ZAPA-276418 format. One record per residue (C-alpha): x, y, z; residue in one letter. Coordinates in steps of 0.001 Angstrom, whole numbers, padded with zeros to 6 digits, always signed. Each point is the difference from the previous one (the first is absolute). Layout:
ZAPA-276418
XYZa
...
This chain:
ZAPA-276418
+000000+000000+000000m
+001212+003452-000992f
-001550+002866+002008i
+000066+003583-001237h
-001132+002068+002966f
+001185+003458+001001g
-000849+003688+000165l
-001276-000152-003589y
-002665-002510+001120s
-001776+002782+001888h
-000554+001845-003298l
-001310-003014-001918g
+001065+001435-003362g
-001857+003308+000527v
+001383+003527+000380w
-002100+003144+000459n
-003123-002072-000480g
+001031-001256-003462e
+001293-003442-001032p
+003643+000077-001057v
-000108-002199-003080r
+003629+000166-001011q
+002406-002566+001453g
-000136-002277+003014y
-001917+001349+003016s
+002882-000670+002427e
+001885+002622-002035q
-002778+002592+000193i
+002374+002585+001454q
+001889+000009-003293s
-002852-000482-002468f
-002262+002600+001633a
+002875+002470+000417g
-000556+000388+003748i
+002358+002318+001877f
+002131-001846+002541s
-001403+001878+003000d
-003580-000557-001163w
+000627-003695-000458y
+001752-000291+003380a
-003043+001525+001706s
-002032-003068-001041v
+001726-001748+002913a
-002003+002190+002394d
-003139-001955-000927d
+001498-003460-000615f
-001617-002248+002589n
-000912-003384-001568p
-001837-001416+003033v
-001092-003140-001885n
+003462-001191-000965f
+000381-003364+001726n
+003316-001730-000621a
-001219-003340+001381d
-003014+000058-002330a
+002195+000850-003009v
+002396-002856+000757v
-002941-002369+000536a
-001321+001025-003435l
+003409-000691-001538a
-000028-003487+001501k
-003556-000659-001155d
+001058+001086-003506a
+002769-002598+000031g
+002787+002575+000271m
+003260-000857+001728r
+001414+003485+000627s
-000943+003677+000339v
+001945+002937-001464v
-000948+003421+001388f
+000809+003524-001248t
+002161+001323+002826s
+000661+003174-002014k
-001244+000934-003462h
+001193+002774-002319h
-001696+002685+002116d
+002584-000667+002731g
-002598-000576+002717f
+001196-002762+002334c
-002576-002508+001240m
+002311-000794+002919f
+001578+001847+002911d
+003178+001498-001464s
+002669+001910+001887a
+001104+001608-003282t
-003162+002101-000462t
-003264+000961+001681d
-001761-000503-003347y
-001282-003363+001108d
-003207-001657+001156s
+000960+000121+003675v
+001013+003657+000238d
-002080+001728-002693a
-003477-001581+000200t
-002809-000130+002564p
+000231-003802-000015s
+003555-000050+001346g
+000321-003570-001303r
+002983-001936-001353d
-001553-002046-002814y
+003206-001831-000843v
+000176-001194+003618r
-003656-001077+000015e
+000358-002041-003186l
+003354-001453+001007s
-001457-001223+003293d
-003141-001363-001677a
+002064-001935-002560c
+002188-001443+002775a
-003096-001184+001891r
-001384-001749-003085e
+003253-001415-001374g
-000133+002129-003154i
+003194+001431-001497r
+000239+003790+000230f
+001587+002169-002684g
+000334+003732-000522l
-000324+002321-002983y
+002326+003032+000152f
+000037+002822-002554s
+003464+001193-000946l
-001352+003414-001021i
-001460+002371+002587d
-002038+003060-000936w
+000143+001339+003581h
+003757-000243+000561c
+001561+003495-000382p
+003248-001555-001273y
-001642-002058-002752a
-000719+000938-003581f
-003427+001633-000556p
-002953-001915-001426i
+000518-000961-003636s
-002205-001635-002610s
+001807-003344+000100h
+000748-000856+003670n
+003520-001084-000913a
+002024+002960+001230d
+003578-000241+001134f
+000535-000326+003747i
+002119+002697+001661t
+002536-001085+002600e
-002028+001612+002832q
-003126-001794-001196h
+001946-003262-000285h
+001119+000325+003618e
-003623+000560+001076l
-001075-003112-001907n
+002712-002055+001676k
-001004+001282+003439a
-003666-000858-000544q
+000805-003432-001426v
+002127-000667+003074r
-002958+000979+002225e
-002342-002338-001842l
+002384-002957+000135l
+000952+000388+003665t
-003345+000889+001598s
-002672-002224-001554y
+001209-003574+000164g
+000839-002213-002981p
-000695+001609-003384v
-000360-002526-002825s
+000520+002451-002851e
+000839+003648-000507l
-001909+001246-003020w
+001960+003045-001141f
-001682+002140-002651d
+000925+002732-002521m
+002837+002515+000043g
+003185-000173-002076a
+002791-001074+002321l
+003653-000190-000903t
+001525-003506+000107p
+001743+000987+003233t
-003264+001146+001625q
-001758-003216-001003s
+002838-002097+001397q
+000096+001964+003279e
-003712-000537+000634l
+000208-003670-000960y
+002974-000528+002319s
-001819+001825+002813l
-002999-002327-000311v
+002215-003103+000012k
+002038+001289+002935e
-003090+000363+002194i
-002253-002789-001339q
+001926-002402-002280p
-003154-001995-000835e
-001954+003055-001195c
-000424-000094-003779m
+000537+003209-001962v
-002108+000976-003015s
+001364+000786-003449g
-001241+003577+000088r
+002991+000862+002159l
+001674+000229-003392g
+003347-000717-001611n
-000530-003785+000151d
+000626-000016+003769v
-002879-002136+001221y
-001287-003439+000971d
-003166-000153-002096f
-001110+001770-003159a
-003217+002026-000038v
-002008+000315-003184m
-001501+003297-001115a
-003356+000706+001674d
-002599-002657-000827n
+002367-001715-002430r
+001257-003552-000489l
+003126-001079-001862p
-000572-001411-003457e
+001709-003243+001026r
+001446-001645+003085q
+002942+001730+001652l
+003062-001723+001368h
+000008+002154+003136a
-002430+000626+002887p
-002633+002522-001043w
-003227+001587+001114q
-003015+001505-001725s
-001715+002829+001879a
-003670+000375-000925a
-002539+002612+000962s
-003680-000915+000295m
-000665+002653-002664f
+002648+001151-002496p
-000905+003675+000558e
+001144+000184+003627t
+001594-001797+002942w
-001413+002012+002899s
-003708+000473+000708w
-001924+002033-002555r
-003468+000923+001227s
-001415+000361-003503w
+001550-003128-001501q
-002277-002063-002243e
+000451-003529+001319r
-002137-002131-002274g
-000976-003624+000591d
+001595-001993+002813v
+000020-003262-001974g
+001765+001621-002936t
+002640+001436+002315k
+000526-003365+001731v
+000485-001647-003397s
+002484+002696-001034e
+002069-000284+003169k
-000011-003808+000152l
+001257-000077-003571k
+002777+002421+000916s
+000884-001993+003113l
+000224-003314-001849t
+001853+001541-002954d
+002576+001349+002451v
+000332-003385+001706a
+000378-001783-003328s
+002883+002326-000925r
+001739-000450+003358g
-000858+003309+001652g
-001581+001384+003159n
-003326+001845-000176y
-000465+003166+002067l
-003653+001111-000118l
-000888+003421+001382n
-002869+001397+002055i
-000563+003688+000790g
-001877+000543+003283p
-002514+002860+000131q
+000515+003321+001786s
-001388-001435+003249d
+002422-002952-000250g
-002589-002648-000877s
+000502-002391-002903v
-002081+000775-003102v
-002850-002579+000019p
+000535-000767-003702f
+003667-000796+000604e
-000834-002104+003060r
-002482-002074-002021e
+002482-000530-002836v
+002670-001210+002413l
-002378-002288+001874m
-001119-001672-003250l
+003605-000422-001101m
+000713-001582+003371g
-002850-002490-000440l
+001431-001075-003368w
+003465-000370+001528l
-001326-002160+002827k
-001190-002415-002681e
+002845+000435-002500n
+002957+001419+001915g
+002015-003160-000695d
+000257+001236-003614a
+001535+003315+001152v
+001864-000253+003329y
+003460-001558-000055g
-000182-000749-003705t
+002650+000284-002669s
-000701+001967-003173p
-001248-001527-003211s
+002449-002471-001552p
-000842+001514-003407y
+001629+003150-001369r
-003051+000816-002137n
-003321+001408+001242l
-003492-001441-000544f
-003265+001715-000950d
-002037-002371+002188w
+001803+000854+003254g
+003230-000796+001780c
+002050-002794+001578v
+001636-000529+003371t
+001962-002993+001302v
+000571-001608+003386k
+002130-003133-000013g
-001543-002485-002423n
-003293+001928-000209r
-000852+002409-002812m
-002857+002469+000542n
-001822+001455-002981l
-001907+003107+001151i
-002765+000923-002451l
-000094+003802+000147t
+000045+000668-003744g
-002156-000836-003001v
-001589-003345-000805y
+001997-001820-002709p
-001937+000017-003248e
-000032-003814-000279d
-000117-000613+003749g
+003514-001463-000039r
+003120+000890+001950i
+003122-001557-001524v
+003291-000013+001925l
+003436-001439-000816p
+001128-002253+002891v
+003184-001594-001341k
+001579-002295+002585g
-003100-000148+002239y
-002973-002296+000325h
-003271+001219+001500v
-001164-002317+002770k
-003359+001579+000703s
-002236+002989-000614c
-001372+001041+003390c
-002792+002176-001418t
-003368-001476-000913k
-001496+000544-003436g
+003330+000317-001831v
+000971-002433-002735g
+003728-000757+000103c
+001948-001886-002682i
+003787-000218-000324q
+001509-000921-003347r
+003752-000410+000497k
+001306+003541+000606e
-003362+001775-000385i
-002723+000360+002626l
-003506+000835-001203e
-002771+001173+002310l
-003655+000305-001015q
-001922+002481+002120i
-003522+001394+000058g
-001080+003622-000228k
-001455-000227+003506d
+003552+000099+001390m
+000252+003596-001302f
-003465+001056+001143a
+000976+001803+003233d
+003158+002075-000400m
-000468+001363+003537a
+000750-003564+001127a
+002238-001488-002729p
+000281-003751-000344s
+003270-001824+000669v
+001038-003216-001782i
+002476-002017+002090r
+002249-002512-001790l
+002347-002405+001790d
+003052-001284-001887f
+002427-002846+000618d
+002760+002320+001313k
+000679+003548+001085d
-000439+002457-002864i
+002941+002038-001265e
-000167+002808-002600p
-000564-001196-003556f
+002518+001314-002503e
-002472+000492-002811v
+002400+001738-002409f
+001320-002199-002782a
+003491-001513+000393p
+002698+001428-002252l
+002467-002062-001960d
+003194-000409+002004a
+001940+001680-002828s
-002074+003205+000247a
+001399+003297+001239v
-001791+000830+003253l
-000904+003680+000256a
-002665+002439+001200w
-002246-000661-003012d
-000459-003732+000643n
+000063+000056+003812a
-002700-000222+002649a
+000806+002909+002355p
-000320+000119+003780d
-001366+003295+001343y
+000060+002236+003046s
-000797+003724+000371y
+002573+002791+000014s
-000407+003714+000688c
+001436+003307+001081f
-003430+000849+001363d
-003699-000537-000760y
+000088+001560-003468y
+003028-001947-001209s
-001326-003341+001247n
+000240-002642-002751y
+000276-003748-000527r
+003703-000839-000020s
+001635-003089-001515t
+002086-001870+002594v
+000859-003157-001936g
-000408-001889-003279y
-001070-003649-000421n
+000232-002492-002840w
-000513-003717-000548v
+002271-001680-002554i
-000128-003507-001435s
+001249-002026-002949g
+003489-000805+001209r
+000993-002941+002163k
+002186+002008+002367k
+001185+003563+000631v
+003455+000523+001472s
+000521+003780-000304s
-001550+003334-000953f
+001465+002858-001991e
-001070+003460+001223i
+000248+002869-002509i
-000252+003614+001174y
+001050+003587-000670t
+002622+002193+001618q
-002700+001421+002299d
-000320-003411+001703e
+003708-000512+000798i
+000330-000532+003757g
-003634-001044+000465r
-000668-002812+002481k
-002697-002421-001106l
-001628-003218+001126l
-000407-002716-002629l
-002394-002782+000978e
+000004-003168-002093v
-002268-002742+001276g
+000915-000288+003687n
+003396+001671-000405e
+000496+003619+001203r
+003175+001537-001399i
+001241+003536+000868p
+001625+001690-003004v
+002087+003182-000293e
+000274+001393-003527l
+003711+000701-000482d
+000089+001385-003549g
+001533-002691-002231m
-000481+001040-003627e
-002469-002025-002015a
+000182-000931-003677a
-003336+001544-000930v
-000213+002620-002716d
-001767+003285+000696i
-001761+001462-003007l
-000424+003710-000613e
-003525+001351+000240a
-001332+003026-001848d
-002330+001967+002287v
-002447+002202-001946r
-003152+002078+000369d
+000191+000681+003718v
-003266+001508+001259i
-000624+001108+003573i
-003119+001229+001748s
-001358+000304+003560p
-002745-002487+000818i
-002802+000178+002529r
+000358-001405+003475g
+002298+000874+002862g
+000777-003497+001288v
+002600-002560-001054f
-002338-002964+000370d
-000985-001442-003352r
-003373+001117-001388p
-002313-002888-000881s
-000129+001233-003609s
+003782+000332-000379w
+000369-003114-002168a
-002684+001326-002379d
+001637+003383-000543f
+000323+001139-003598d
+003604+001090+000285w
+000074+001664-003414q
-002862+002336+000876s
+002231+002396+001949f
+001460+003045-001698t
+002482+002660+000960g
+003648+000682-000713e
+002723-001581+002106a
+002000+002454+002089p
+003560+000807-001070e
+001291-001233+003341t
-001105-002895+002195v
-001100+002308+002833s
-002770+002598-000095f
-002200+002045+002312a
-002678-002039+001735s
-002248-000278+002998r
+000076-002781+002593p
-002491-002864-000387f
+000385-000062-003783t
+000419-002864-002473n
+001632+000409-003374y
-000356-002405-002907l
+002761-000253-002571l
-000290-002178-003114t
+002754-000832-002457a
+000440-002115-003105e
+003069-002233+000267v
+001213-001377-003330v
+002224-003098-000137m
+001894-001143-003103q
-000234-003592+001230s
-001513-001879+002931e
+002106-000088+003160g
+001159+001624+003223y
+000327+003750+000353t
+000491+002471+002829l
-002121+003087+000550l
+000755+002853+002383d
-003161+000889+001904v
-000209+003294+001911y
-002705+000648+002596s
-000792+001836+003234g
-001374-001462+003234n
-001361-003149-001649g
-000092-001747-003359v
-002042-002524-001958e
+001136-001495-003312l
-002317-001653-002527i
+001550-001817-002956v
-002210-000831-002986n
-003038+000228+002265g
+001403-002195+002811e
+000914+001520+003405p
+003678-000835+000557m
+001000+001869+003130m
-001453+002340+002575k
+001786+001361+003027h
+000658+003027+002161l
+003361+001671-000406n
+002236+001056+002908p
-001786+002406+002350y
-000300+003559-001426r
+001826-000978-003189s
-000098+002969-002400l
+001471-001914-002929l
+000430-003762+000013h
+001744-001758-002887k
-000003-003747-000472e
+000983-002399-002744s
-002743-002352-001097v
+000748-003237-001822l
-002564-000822-002695l
-000383-002777-002536y
-001804+001669-002905l
-001350-001163-003313q
+001349+001135-003348k
-001576+003226-001216g
-002203+002306+002064k
-000558-000481+003735n
-001993+002212+002314q
+001397+001025+003367v
-002030+002036+002485a
+001455+001570+003137v
-002110+001294+002843r
+001963+002379+002210s
-001507+000835+003377y
+000676+003257+001829n
-001112-000264+003623r
+001990+002762+001698f
+001839+002350-002338e
-000509+003257-001903k
+002005-001533-002830v
-000888-003235-001826a
+002172-002273-002122s
-000852-002353-002851a
+001873-001217-003075m
+001098-003167-001777v
+002979-000443-002282g
+002309-002593-001506s
+002435-001266+002609g
+003554-001251-000008e
+001724-002667+002011g
+000775-003686+000288k
-001748-003016+001379l
+001528-002116+002731f
-000532-003506+001241r
+000421-002281+002990n
-000194-003779-000173v
-001540-001538+003127v
+000747-003688+000503t
-002619-001887+001992l
+001143-002124+002988p
-001352-003006-001896a
-001716-000558-003320s
-003757+000383+000281v
-002579-002036-001983p
-002093+002198-002276a
-001899-002433-002193s
-003205+000238+002064s
+000215+003757+000655g
+002545+001959+002031l
-000871+003155+001953k
+002396+002925-000340v
-000220+003267+001928r
+002205+003062+000261i
-000230+002819+002549s
+002226+002666+001559a
+002021-000294+003205l
+001205+003607-000054d
-003295+001877+000391r
-000284+002111+003141t
-003621-001160+000291s
-001644-003234-001103s
-002806+002157-001442h
+002183+002053-002361s
+000153-000990-003647d
+002699-002600-000704c
+001119+001946-003138l
+000835-003197-001882l
-001710+000822-003305h
+003391-000038-001785n
+000907-003488+001224i
+000000-002885-002490r
+000427-003633+001107l
+000816-003075-002043k
+000288-003570+001249a
+002876-002291-000949d
């Protein structure tokens, strides 16, 4: 359970008798343009007599929730706890004189529920902080940083065990992020830190509001969901709709999160008097009833063993049991077909489901009645002959193939400077090769940029550390002719990939390329550069790619690389190794400017050599029936940062 409750709750999304329709209601001070002293005076009337921490925790338990995360301080800077750093808190500034963090912490301890805290890294009341901006991702001054550290220390030393610290917003330097992370671990080593602390210094990634990752992540992650997308705190004039529809929506989100390996954080926003909104209470109670019946398909499960998603619903796994949760659309022919290579279904534990296994394919026949009540989705439980591991559904490559980014199955995490630069990072590449009796070594080909990199090569059960030492390779580099460079700003101020990105008509942009690679810009700006790269024959070439704070490269319509550059990088140059076809090729570069008044973007023909290392395996490995190969980085400062291995080429021998 997420709880947004604070001074803003007293206003309920209304200022001067009028609904404030822009933005979230917990940020009404900003969106309504309220003077700081006027907003602070709201505390004079803040007396939520019906806030009952024990009742809230009891509701969380009835809803099937295992923890509570409470807004100790939101962007307005008002502390919902007794702080020695300010009198702008619920104990000193309100008629209630109550410490709501203490009340909830004690209630959670009594009921055996984990207790976590939300803490805003920006503060509109702090005189040493930046003023309110439109984006909530301001830099943090050193005086403000010291205040944040002092308040975090208070929260972690005065309120018992804290399961997670949910930092939010602000644009911290890498040093500031590390100092806060280290402070948390110094006081409470078991407290998990959220990804919105920034700069890849965290224990679990946090998706953008009300968002899920497109695929499973290979890192702990959490999806924070509001009951209504328009707001997190109470909004007195909110249109709430039908309870059953909302239950269906939230159960689908919950099970989708579970099937992708995440944690679901569902928010409530108590009313001005502190009571829970009846609509939200009813939704949670109905979700809890479903979980009492079907919680075995959610709690303690592993994510779906399949990399692909299904229109009919989602999959979770626990041991040898596979749960199919029917939250989607009824299959047109009433059939669900699943590849189950290496497994034999022992029983279908759900009545009314026809189940036939033909070698490696499992076919289920289901009736429309199983999709009749989406507020209480059906679960099909299948027991197999052994514990279920992830299915590698991508096709094996011939053992003689060159293994590269364009034929790999990537592993993902999330990387960021801050909220607006949050994106899905690639942390490893996977392949399966077959067609050769045994493999005894691998050749690794790379560019000068990779010399000195420390990698981990995994072949079957072998884990081999590798340092790239720069031996020259006998691979020819062909010259590329880069023509018709076009650059234009594109809409959107975030680095995360738009859902329509793959469908972009790259040639539709017009505008002359600048004479230099750097030009005047504003922060939160994306630039798209397209170029025609002409090759006289098929083969390897090097391009020099210039960008700002982040870069994405698309080659002939396929995304090749995407990563953030070093913090506050004004101009970042990197060599990119491409294997291009003879004739015309299209290369598109997306340069992201998060911080600067100057942006950079350009692509040109590069120069340099390729290098190689030969890695001999401890023993020859059989590959005739399929051999798993994975490569990742050992030299990343964070396991969430991009591995930057798009230039690597592997070949078995």
